[in-house]
N, C-alpha and C positions, 0 to 999 in steps of 0.2 A: 877362843870361842868356849862358850858353856855347852855341856852336852845338854841336848833337848832345846835348846835356843833355836828359834825360827831362823831360818838363813838371811843373813843379811844381805839387802840389795845395794845396787851402787847406780847412780845416775849417768847417763850419757846424753848428749845434745844431738838433735837431727842436724845434719850438714847437708847442704845442698850438693848436687854433683859437681859444682865449681869450686866447692868448699866455703860457701856462705854459711853463717852461724846464726840462724835468725834469733834463736833465743838467747844467745850470749849478748846478740845487738840490744833485746829488749831488756837484761839485766844490767847492761852497762849503763842505760838511760837512767837506772833507778837512783834514789837517792841513798844516802848511806843506810839509814833507818829503814827504808825499803827494803833494801837487798839483805838486811839482818832479818826482818820479820818472813821475807821469802825463803831465805836459806832454812829459817826453824820450821817452817812447813814442810820444806822438802825433806828436812832431816827427820821429821814425824813420819812422813809417808816410808821414808827409806826405813825407818826402824821397826813401823807398825803395819807395813804392808798396805793393801788397797783399802783395808778397813777404814784408813786414816783419810782416805780421799773420796771424791764424790764421782761415781759413775754417771757419765753422759748418755754415750750410746756406742753400742758396738764394743771395740777395743779401747776407746777412748774414756779416759778420767781426767778429773780437775783437781788441782790444788788451789785453794784460796788462801790469801794472807791480807791483812790490813796494811794499807799504804796510807800517804797524806791524803786524807780526805777522798780516798779511792780504794778499790778491792783490787789487788794484784791476782792474776791468775796464770798457771801453767797447765797447759793440756798436755797429757802424756800417755804412753801405752807401756803396759808390763811386756817386755820381751825375754823370752826363755823364762829361767828360774830365778834369776837374779839381776835383770837389768831394768831400770824404769828409763824410757826414752822420752825424754822432754822435745816436745814437738812444735808447740807455740806458746807464746806470752805475751799478755796483756795486761792492761789495767782500764777499769771501768767504775762507773759510779753507780751502774745499775744491778740489780741481782740477777736476770736472766743472761745466760751466755749466749750470744750471738750464734745462730746457725751456721754463719759464714765462718767464724773462727773455728767451729767443729770440723765443718768441711775442710778448711785449710788444714788441720790435724790428721784428718782422714786421708788427704791426700799425700801429705807428707810421710805417713806412716807407710802407705802402699808404694811410695817412690822408694822409701830406705830399705823396706822388705824385697823389692825387686832389684835393687843393686846389692842386697847382702845376700841374694841366692846363689849358689854355685854355678 
């Protein structure tokens, strides 16, 4: 690590109380090209922080990547100083992020924080 370099973040995925992994399930359904594009977008946020993402509301941010005739999105939150928590992944063809997807991300973040609390 270079002195003066910004702290490096790492990604974690939200998991349900029963061990479900909705973001992994989304990523597993992508084509190889889409997976590469999404990984590059996530790496950009990992390296450059929240400035490389789009703020949606509250603690929820969004990454966008180009897919096969659709836009790939991952909604996430910054947890602590070094963690980006991926909460929801989906693909769509329109610009606007559905409020229902933002609500899912908010509910998952609340659940994660509740279960992580001592």
